[in-house]
C-alpha positions as CSV (number, residue, x, y, z in Angstrom):
1,M,0.0,0.0,0.0
2,K,2.8,2.4,1.0
3,N,4.6,1.6,-2.3
4,R,1.5,2.4,-4.3
5,I,1.1,5.7,-2.6
6,G,4.8,6.5,-3.0
7,R,4.6,5.7,-6.7
8,K,1.6,8.0,-7.2
9,K,3.4,10.8,-5.5
10,F,6.4,10.2,-7.7
11,I,4.3,10.2,-10.9
12,G,2.5,13.4,-9.7
13,I,5.8,15.2,-9.1
14,L,7.2,13.9,-12.4
15,N,4.1,15.2,-14.3
16,Y,4.4,18.6,-12.5
17,R,8.0,18.9,-13.7
18,Y,7.0,18.0,-17.2
19,F,4.5,20.9,-17.1
20,I,7.3,23.3,-15.9
21,Y,9.7,22.1,-18.5
22,A,7.1,22.4,-21.2
23,G,6.3,26.0,-20.1
24,I,10.0,26.9,-20.1
25,I,10.4,25.5,-23.6
26,I,7.3,27.4,-24.9
27,A,8.5,30.7,-23.4
28,L,12.0,30.2,-24.9
29,L,10.5,29.5,-28.4
30,Q,8.4,32.6,-28.1
31,F,11.5,34.7,-27.1
32,L,13.5,33.3,-30.1
33,A,10.6,34.0,-32.5
34,L,10.3,37.6,-31.3
35,Q,14.0,38.1,-31.5
36,N,14.2,36.8,-35.0
37,F,11.2,39.0,-36.0
38,Y,12.8,42.2,-34.8
39,Q,16.2,41.3,-36.4
40,E,14.5,41.0,-39.7
41,Q,12.9,44.5,-39.5
42,K,14.5,47.2,-41.6
43,I,15.9,50.0,-39.5
44,I,16.0,53.3,-41.4
45,K,18.8,55.6,-40.2
46,L,20.1,58.9,-41.5
47,P,23.7,58.7,-42.7
48,E,26.1,59.6,-39.9
49,R,27.8,62.2,-42.1
50,L,24.6,63.6,-43.4
51,F,25.2,67.0,-41.8
52,Q,29.0,66.9,-42.1
53,S,30.5,70.2,-40.9
54,R,33.8,71.3,-39.7
55,V,32.1,73.3,-36.9
56,E,29.6,72.2,-34.3
57,Y,26.1,73.7,-34.5
58,P,22.9,73.1,-32.7
59,I,20.7,70.6,-34.5
60,E,17.5,72.6,-33.8
61,E,18.8,75.4,-36.1
62,L,18.5,72.9,-39.0
63,A,15.0,71.8,-38.2
64,P,12.7,74.5,-39.3
65,D,9.4,75.3,-37.6
66,L,6.3,74.7,-39.6
67,A,6.1,78.4,-40.4
68,I,7.4,81.3,-42.4
69,D,7.5,84.7,-40.8
70,G,3.9,85.9,-40.7
71,Y,2.5,82.5,-41.5
72,S,1.9,79.5,-39.3
73,T,-0.3,76.4,-38.8
74,D,-2.6,75.9,-35.9
75,E,-3.1,72.7,-34.0
76,D,-5.6,71.4,-36.6
77,G,-3.1,72.0,-39.4
78,D,-5.1,74.9,-40.8
79,S,-3.2,77.9,-42.1
80,D,-3.2,81.2,-40.4
81,S,-2.2,84.0,-42.7
82,S,-3.7,86.9,-40.8
83,A,-0.3,88.4,-40.2
84,L,0.5,88.4,-43.9
85,E,-2.9,89.8,-44.7
86,G,-2.3,92.7,-42.2
87,E,1.1,93.4,-43.9
88,S,-0.6,93.4,-47.3
89,Q,-3.3,95.8,-46.1
90,N,-0.7,98.2,-44.7
91,G,1.6,97.9,-47.7
92,E,4.6,96.9,-45.5
93,D,7.2,94.1,-45.7
94,S,6.6,93.7,-49.5
95,Q,9.9,91.8,-49.8
96,D,8.8,89.2,-47.3
97,Q,5.5,88.8,-49.2
98,T,7.4,88.4,-52.5
99,L,9.5,85.7,-50.9
100,D,6.5,84.0,-49.3
101,T,4.8,84.0,-52.7
102,A,7.9,82.4,-54.3
103,L,7.9,79.7,-51.6
104,E,4.2,79.3,-51.9
105,L,4.1,79.4,-48.1
106,G,5.9,76.1,-47.9
107,D,6.7,74.4,-44.6
108,I,10.1,75.9,-44.1
109,I,11.5,79.0,-42.4
110,L,14.5,81.0,-43.6
111,T,17.0,83.0,-41.6
112,D,17.2,86.7,-42.4
113,I,20.4,86.1,-44.4
114,Q,18.8,83.3,-46.4
115,K,15.9,85.6,-47.2
116,Q,18.2,88.4,-48.3
117,I,20.1,86.0,-50.5
118,V,17.0,84.6,-52.1
119,L,15.4,88.0,-52.8
120,Q,18.6,89.2,-54.4
121,L,18.7,86.0,-56.6
122,L,15.1,86.6,-57.7
123,E,16.0,90.2,-58.7
124,L,19.2,89.1,-60.4
125,I,17.2,86.9,-62.8
126,E,15.6,90.1,-64.2
127,E,18.9,91.9,-64.7
128,D,20.8,92.0,-68.0
129,I,23.8,89.8,-67.1
130,E,25.7,88.0,-69.9
131,Y,28.0,85.0,-69.6
132,G,31.7,85.7,-70.1
133,Y,35.0,86.1,-68.3
134,E,36.9,89.3,-67.8
135,V,39.5,90.2,-65.2
136,F,38.9,93.2,-62.9
137,P,42.3,94.1,-61.2
138,D,40.8,97.1,-59.4
139,S,37.6,95.8,-58.0
140,G,38.0,92.0,-58.2
141,Y,34.3,91.8,-58.5
142,P,32.8,92.3,-62.0
143,S,32.2,96.0,-62.7
144,N,30.0,95.3,-65.8
145,N,27.4,92.8,-66.8
146,I,29.9,90.1,-68.0
147,W,29.9,87.3,-65.4
148,I,30.8,83.6,-64.9
149,S,29.1,81.2,-62.6
150,T,31.2,81.9,-59.6
151,D,30.5,85.6,-60.0
152,V,26.8,84.9,-59.3
153,I,27.9,83.3,-56.0
154,S,30.4,85.9,-54.9
155,M,28.3,88.9,-55.9
156,I,25.2,87.6,-54.1
157,L,27.1,86.8,-50.9
158,N,29.0,90.1,-51.1
159,E,25.6,91.9,-51.1
160,A,24.7,89.9,-48.0
161,G,27.8,91.0,-46.2
162,F,30.3,88.2,-47.0
163,D,33.2,89.4,-49.0
164,L,34.5,86.2,-50.6
165,M,37.5,88.1,-52.2
166,E,38.8,89.0,-48.8
167,L,37.7,85.8,-47.0
168,I,39.1,83.3,-49.6
169,Y,42.4,85.2,-50.0
170,K,42.9,85.3,-46.2
171,D,42.1,81.5,-46.0
172,M,44.4,80.7,-48.9
173,T,47.3,82.6,-47.4
174,E,46.8,81.0,-43.9
175,H,46.1,77.5,-45.1
176,K,48.1,77.0,-48.2
177,E,48.0,73.2,-47.9
178,D,44.2,73.3,-48.6
179,Y,44.6,75.4,-51.7
180,P,47.2,73.8,-54.0
181,M,48.7,76.5,-56.2
182,D,50.5,74.1,-58.6
183,I,47.3,73.9,-60.6
184,K,47.7,77.6,-61.3
185,G,51.5,77.3,-62.0
186,R,52.4,79.8,-59.3
187,K,53.1,79.8,-55.6
188,E,51.1,82.7,-54.2
189,A,47.4,83.5,-54.3
190,I,46.2,86.6,-56.3
191,K,43.4,88.2,-54.4
192,Y,41.4,89.7,-57.3
193,I,41.5,86.4,-59.3
194,D,41.4,83.4,-57.1
195,F,38.1,84.0,-55.3
196,R,36.4,83.7,-58.7
197,D,38.1,80.3,-59.3
198,V,35.5,77.5,-59.1
199,F,38.0,75.1,-57.5
200,F,39.1,77.5,-54.8
201,Q,35.5,78.5,-54.1
202,E,34.6,74.9,-53.5
203,Q,37.6,74.5,-51.2
204,F,36.6,77.5,-49.2
205,F,33.1,76.2,-48.7
206,K,34.3,72.7,-47.8
207,R,36.3,74.4,-45.0
208,H,33.8,76.9,-43.8
209,A,30.2,76.1,-44.9
210,L,27.7,73.5,-43.8
211,E,28.2,70.6,-46.2
212,L,25.0,68.8,-47.3
213,P,24.1,65.8,-49.4
214,N,25.0,65.9,-53.1
215,E,22.1,63.6,-54.2
216,Y,18.5,64.8,-54.3
217,T,16.1,62.1,-53.5
218,I,12.5,62.6,-54.7
219,D,9.8,62.2,-52.0
220,D,12.4,62.4,-49.2
221,P,10.5,64.0,-46.3
222,N,13.7,65.8,-45.3
223,N,14.1,67.6,-48.6
224,N,12.7,70.9,-47.2
225,I,15.5,70.8,-44.6
226,L,18.3,69.5,-46.8
227,W,17.6,71.6,-49.9
228,Q,16.7,75.1,-48.9
229,P,16.5,78.2,-51.1
230,G,19.9,80.0,-51.2
231,D,21.9,76.7,-50.8
232,I,25.1,76.8,-53.0
233,L,25.6,73.9,-55.5
234,Y,28.5,73.0,-57.8
235,F,28.0,70.8,-60.8
236,Q,30.6,68.6,-62.5
237,F,30.9,68.2,-66.3
238,D,34.3,66.7,-66.6
239,P,35.8,64.6,-63.7
240,E,39.3,65.2,-65.1
241,N,38.9,68.9,-65.2
242,P,37.5,70.7,-62.1
243,Y,37.7,74.0,-63.9
244,K,34.7,72.9,-65.9
245,D,32.5,72.8,-62.8
246,L,29.7,75.4,-62.6
247,G,28.2,76.9,-59.5
248,G,24.7,78.1,-58.7
249,F,22.0,78.5,-56.1
250,V,18.9,76.6,-55.1
251,S,15.9,78.6,-56.2
252,P,12.8,79.1,-53.9
253,R,10.7,77.9,-56.8
254,K,10.1,74.3,-57.9
255,N,9.1,72.4,-61.1
256,G,5.8,70.5,-61.5
257,E,7.3,67.5,-59.6
258,G,8.3,69.6,-56.6
259,I,12.0,69.6,-57.4
260,P,13.8,72.9,-56.8
261,L,15.0,74.9,-59.7
262,I,18.5,76.3,-59.9
263,I,19.6,79.9,-60.4
264,M,22.9,80.0,-62.3
265,I,24.7,81.3,-65.4
266,S,26.6,79.3,-68.1
267,A,27.7,79.5,-71.7
268,E,24.7,77.4,-72.6
269,L,22.2,79.6,-70.7
270,G,23.8,82.8,-71.8
271,S,22.4,84.8,-68.8
272,V,21.5,84.3,-65.2
273,S,18.5,81.9,-65.4
274,E,16.2,79.8,-63.4
275,T,16.6,76.3,-64.8
276,D,15.5,72.8,-64.1
277,V,18.8,70.9,-63.9
278,L,18.9,69.5,-60.4
279,M,18.3,65.9,-61.5
280,E,20.2,66.3,-64.8
281,Y,23.6,67.6,-63.7
282,T,26.1,65.8,-61.4
283,I,26.4,67.6,-58.1
284,V,29.9,67.6,-56.5
285,G,29.3,70.2,-53.8
286,H,26.2,71.3,-51.8
287,F,26.8,74.0,-49.1
288,R,24.8,76.3,-46.9
289,Y,26.7,79.5,-46.2
290,P,26.9,81.1,-43.8
291,P,26.4,77.9,-41.7
292,P,23.3,78.1,-39.4
293,E,25.1,79.1,-36.2
294,V,26.6,82.2,-37.8
295,D,23.3,84.0,-38.3
């Protein structure tokens, strides 16, 4: 009798252990299944060098509010343009309204310097500027209406308070290793010539501007942050000859597909034009100058 009771207890304990083991095995299988599931999920990350810059800057300065000066969205996403309407009624801040119209009240906000640059670009399109190269020993900057692509960049930035002739010459004399003069066949920089050189301009912006991606991706939700009006671009036409690069600016206006137009001058265009070439030309430099923390 005692043996029978003992055997029943032993079988009961054994069955109880089987239940425990089975529960542990089931839990382990569930854990492994979940781990395998999450490992298979695609994790989307921005490239670590997306906002490569030689200087540190607060990330919030790159992330624009959902507003342009005088225009905002409320909690329901409805537009509030009362401030702009007030300006229109009073006839004030017409330049801001012109810029807002060009941007079509998009979901970006520009710094004061960016606005100034863009407004000057829109005005420059209307001016009688012809493509051509001349040397200006006295002024450095073109004193007539004959410009090359780098003149568009230097003239616009000079009007905004950034004298590239002085800035590039100073940087070239202090950091000769970054500006190889052998390509010019001389040892010293020439102030009134070199700041108009496309290669030296690119070198300067690589050292002092916010460097941004060179490839435009359609439907990228970050495009309004990465490709802002007034950004400086350089296009490559001959990998073996950097002197064939052309510079230009990102326009505040876009084509029918929402791709920004480019404001530039070239022998082909003949004059300062707003042209749809962002997806056609090879981009070798994309900069924002001055970088966000300067303004």
